[in-house]
N, C-alpha and C positions, 0 to 999 in steps of 0.2 A: 358414709356407711361404716361407722366405727366398729372395730372388732370383727368385721366380716372379711374384708380383703386385707392381705398383708401389704405392708408398704412396699412401693416399688413394683417391679414387674411380677405378675402372678405366674409362678412356675410350678405350683402344686397341680398334680394331675386332676384332682377333683375340681378345682377351680377352673381349670382349662375346659373341662367337660361342660361345666355350667355356662361358660362364655360361648362355647360352641352350640349348645342348645338354643341360646338366645339368637345367635346369628342365623340358625336354621329356621327358627320360628317367626322372626319378625316379618319376613316377606308374606307370610300367610295371614297376618292380622289386619283387620280393618283399621284404617288410619285416617287422621284428620289434621288440619292445621292447628297448632297450639295458639293460645291467646297471645303469646308474646310475638307472634308473627314470624318466628324464626325456625322453631323446631316442630317436628311432627309429634303427635300423640297417638297411641295405639290402644285399641280396646282389648284388654287382657283380663280374663276371668271376671268380666262384668264392669271393669273400671277403665277409665281413660288415663294412660300413663305415658310419660316420655320413656324412651328405651332404657335410659339409665336406671329408672325406678323399677322397671320390669326386671332388670338384672338384679337390683337390690332384693326384690321379693324372692327371686329364684335362689340367690345366695343364702338368704335366710332359711328358705325351705330345705336346701341341700346341706347346709353347713352349720347353721346356728344351733347351739345346744343351750337351752334356757336353764338358768339356775334359780333356786328359791330366792337368792339375794338380788336378782336383776330387777331394776325398776325402769320401766319404759314410759317416757312422757309422750303422750299421743294427742295430736290434733291434726287437722289438715290446715292448709294455709288460710290465714286471715281470720282466725277466731280465737286468739289468745295464746298463740304459740310462744311469743316472746315473753309474755307475762309468766307463763307456766315455767319456762326454763329459768327465768329470773328467780322464781320462788325456790327452785331446786338448788340454786347456788346461794340462797339467802342465809344459809347457816353460817356464812362468814360474819354475820352480825354477832353471832354468839358461837364461838368455836366449840364450846362444850356441847351445844345442841346441834349435832351433826349427824350425818348418815354414814358413819364409819362402817366399813365392811360391805357396803352395797356397791354393786356395779351399775352405774347409771348408763343407760343406753339411749339417751335423748336424741342422738343423731340419726337413729333409724326413722325413716319417714313412715308415719303411721298408716299410710294407704297400703303399703305392701304388708304391713302387719295386720290390717283389716282382713286381708285375704287368708290369714292363718291365725287370727286371734282366738278362735275357738280351740284349736289344738294347744295353744300356748297357755290358755287359762283353764283347761280341763282339769278336773280333780285328780286324774291319774297321771298328769304330767308333772315332771320335776318342777316345772312352772317358773313363772316370773310374775310380776305385778305391774298393772297398768294404771296410770293416771291419765284420764281422758277428759277433754273439754270440748263442748260444742257451742254453737251460737246460732241465733236466729238467721235463717237462710237469706232473708232480705238484706241484712247488714253484711253477711258474708259475700253476697253477690257484689254489692257496691264497693266493698273494700278490695275484693279480688280484682274488680274492673280497674280501679285506680292503680293497684299494684302492678298488674300485668301491662298496663299502658306505659308505666315507667320503665319497663324492661324492653319495650319495643324500640328498635332502631329508629333514628330520626328519618331514615330513608323509607320507613314503612308508615303508612297512614295510621292514626290512632284507631283502636277498636271502639266502635260506637256503643253506647249503653244499650241501645235497642238490639244490636247484634249479640252483645254479651248476655243480655237477658234471655234471648231466644236459645242460645247455646246452653246456658245454665239450666233452663227449664228442661231441655232435652237430655241433660246429664253430660253434655259434651264439653268438658272443661278438665284441666289438669286435676287428676285425682277424683274426678266425679264418676258417677252421680253423687252429689253431696248427701242426699237423703239415705242412700244405701250405706254410705260410710258411717253415718250416725247410727243407723239401725243396727249394723253389725256389732258395734261396741255397746249399744244399749242392751241388746239381747244377751251379750256375753256378761254384762254387769249384773243382769237379773239372774242368770244361771250360776254365776260364780262371784257373788258380791265380796268374797274375801280376797279375790284376785284383781279386782278392778274397782276404782272409785270413779264415778261418772259425774262430771261437773258441767254446769251451764254457765256460760260467760256472763249472762245477765244476773244470775244469782250471786256469783262471785263479786261482780261489780257492785251489787247492792249491799252485800254483807261480807266484806273481805276478811274481817277478823274471824268470823265464824268458820269460814272455809279454809283459812290458814290452819286453824285448830283441827278441823276435820282432816285435812291433808296430813298433818303431823301425826294424828292418831292412826291413820291408815298405814303410814310408813313405819309405824312402830316406834316413833320418837316423840311422844306427847310432851307438851310443855309442862314443866314442873311449876309448883306454886310460886317458887322463887322467881322463875322466869316470867310468870304472869305478873307478879307484883312489881318486877323491874321494867315492865312495859316492853318486853322483847317482841311480843306478837304485833303490837302497834308499830314497833320499829321496823319489823320485816315488811309490814304492809306499806309503810311510808317509803322504804327503800325500793320496793318493787312497783311503786305507783307509776302510771304513765308519765306523769310530769317528771318524776325523778329519773326514770330510765331514758326518756327522750332528751333530757338535758345533760346527760353524761357526754364528755368530750368524745369518747370512743364511738358514740352513736350519732355524732354530728360529722364524722369524717367523710371525706369524699373518696377515700381509698376503697376499692372494691373488696367486699367480704369474700365474694366468690368471683374471681376475675372472669372466668369463662362465661358466666351468666350476667355480668355487668350489674351485680347487685351491690349497692352501698348499704352500710348499716342504717343510714337515715331512712331508707325505703321502708323499714319495718315499723315506722312510727308516722301515723297520719293524724287520727283523732282519738281512736279508742272509745268512741261514744256509743252508747246503746240507743238504738232508734234513729241513727243518722240517715237511714235509708229514705226517710220521708222527704229529705232535701234533694233527692235524685230520682226516685222511682215515682211513676204516676200511681194514683189510687188503684187503677185497674191492674197494673203490674204487681202491686202488693197483694191484691186479692187473688191473682192467679197463683202466686207463690204460696200463699196461705192454703189455697185449695189443693195444690200438689202435696204440701206438707200434711194436711189432714188425711188425704187419701193414702199416702205412704205409711203413716203411723197409726192408722185406724186399727184398733184391736190390740195394740202393742203395750198400752199403758203409758206411752210416752207422749209428752207435749212440751213445746218450747216455753209455754206460759202457764 
């Protein structure tokens, strides 16, 4: 939660009040077992969140002051987060083509921003801008199931795909319901297209060059003719490809990225394939998820395909 809490012990009176509000509120919230088998998740303002992320949302609400130069990279887990963050750092390919003067806030988890995205993107707000990416729920479910099972202790039985499917459909998963998360950002992008660019994982995977250009335009750093002629766009796409990122030494390390959560860098790379769900879900499971998706987005103008 970069730029929200001070390093070390929080001694500011305002921050202490926020922590106290959380302590008082948690016992009143509906809770369930998290998919990692270790932590509880709580239903807060319509979303299922670990207590740490409820605190994050509250800190943002109470203390975060958006600036016009803020850029927030937003996804929920297992739908392109690592790729999107890599693109943000890809200006290292071309030091001239950079985002100087911008405050990147990619470490804010988007779910607690979903709860306040309307206020942050409203026309009368000093504002910040969002780059958001979503993915077919069927692939999200399968990827999340694999990921969360890797986080489970060896003393805890694996979460079955059938159980994960049932929980996902009910919206009971970390940062779920998934469809509500997507809908919040979709509606904000329609209302304030100058404040948010809304991407689909499948589209970006199919036409990465076009979407890297779109992203650069949105951020106010379009590629020059010289950069285009020098192949900079293709170089960025190659640098940020799944194959390139997954083969970096830092992403093969066994050292925990976040020690307390037992997350290794390698956990963030499985396949990155579109449509891999067919190898795990039954046709009936796929149909059920498609029906939920259709009902959730009916009349909104949004579709995954």
